[in-house]
Structures are given as structure tokens and as C-alpha cells.
N, C-alpha and C positions, 0 to 999 in steps of 0.2 A: 614823904608823900603828903601833899596837902589834904586837909580834912574833907574838902569837897570831892576828893577822889576816893578817900578811905570809907567815909560814912555809907555811901551806897553799897559798897562791898560788905561792910559789917551788917547792914540791914538785910542784904541778900542772904548772908549766912544764917542769920536768925530766922528769916522767913523759910528757908529751906529745912531747917530743923523742925519747925512746925509742920511744914508740908510733908516731910518724910513720915512723921508720926501720924498725920492725918491719912496718908495714903497706905501706909504699910504697918502701922502699929497694931491694928486689929488682927493681923495675921497670927499674933501670939495668943489670941483669944478666939479661936475658930468655933468654939462651942457657944459663944455669945450670939444672940439673935442678930440676923443680918440688919434688920431695921435699927437696932441699937448701934451697931457698927457704923452704919451710914450717918445717923444723927451725931454720934460722937466725933466722927471724922469731919463732918460739916462744921461742928463747933470748933474743932481745932483749926480747921482751915480759915476760919474768921481771923484768927491771930496771924496766920500766914499772910493774909491779904493786908492786914494792918501794918505789916513791915514791907511787903513786896511793892505795894503801890507807892509809898514814899520813896523806896529805894529807886524805883524806875523814874519817878518824877524828878527827884534830886539828881540822880545819875545822868539823866538826859541832858543836863547842862554841861557835862564834861565828857560823856561817852555817847556814841551813837546807839540807836536801838539794837542793831546787830551785835555790837560789842557788849551791851548789857545782857542780851540773850546768851551770848557765848560764855560770859562770866557765870551767869546763872546755871548753865549746863555743867560747867566744871565744878562749881560749888555743890550742885546737886549730887554729882558723882562722888565727891569726897565725903559729903555727909552720909550718903547712902552706904558707902563702903564701911564706914564706922558703924552705922546703925545695923547693917546686915550682920556684921561680925559680932558686935557686943550685945545688941538687943535681941535679934532673932537667932543668934548662934548659928549663922550660916556664913562662914568666911568665904571670901571671893577666891575663885580659882584663877590659874594663870590666864585662861582665855577671857575671863571677865576683865582682868587687869589690862590685857592686850586690847580688848574692845574699848575700854575706857580711855586708854592711851591714845587711840585713834581719834576719839572725840576731843581730847585735849589738844591734839595737833590741829584739828579742825577749828577749834576755838582760837588757837594761836594765830591761825591764818587770817581770821577776821580782824585782828589788830594790825596787820601789815598795811601800810599805806602805799 
């Protein structure tokens, strides 16, 4: 697969790792003040945007916007599944996996011509 197709996917993966920590990482520290959680999340989200914006900008030369969004959703689910299991110690159940599978099917449909 050519670099112009792989690089956006790699950047989306990296951005989703930051995004997941920004959105859900504070759940491990519920005793921390909410304002601190908001500012910490906002700071982490900056790095998400530093990867997401270039991923979409570069990716738009080889993928359509709906395809980029579909990829982003699948990557988000995969990153979140690992994060939930290993960081939050909340493994996914069969119904979570089934719901995620339906989203993967939806993303696959976006790539059909």
C-alpha cells in the first residue's frame, strides 16, 4: 500500500490514542477536581488535533471525506476497546462487540463504489 494511503491511517491511529485519553482517561481519577480534568483533557486534545488535521488534509487526496470518517470510527472503536480493557479495567462484553461490529460493517459500506 502506498505511503499516501498509509500515512493518514497512521496519523488517525495516533490521534485516536490521544483522543481516547483526553475523553476517557480522567475516569480513572474521579476524585480529581472536574476543572482539572477539563483542562488536562483539553491539553491532551491539542495533540489529537495536531495529528487529526494533517491526517484528514493528507488523506483527502486519496480518500473521500466519508471514507476518512468511516476509517476514523473503526480506529476509534479499536483504540477504545484496548483502552477500556487495559487502562480502565472494563473489558467489553459480547453486546459491545456486536454493536462495534455493526459500525464496522457500516464503515465498510462507505468504501463500496
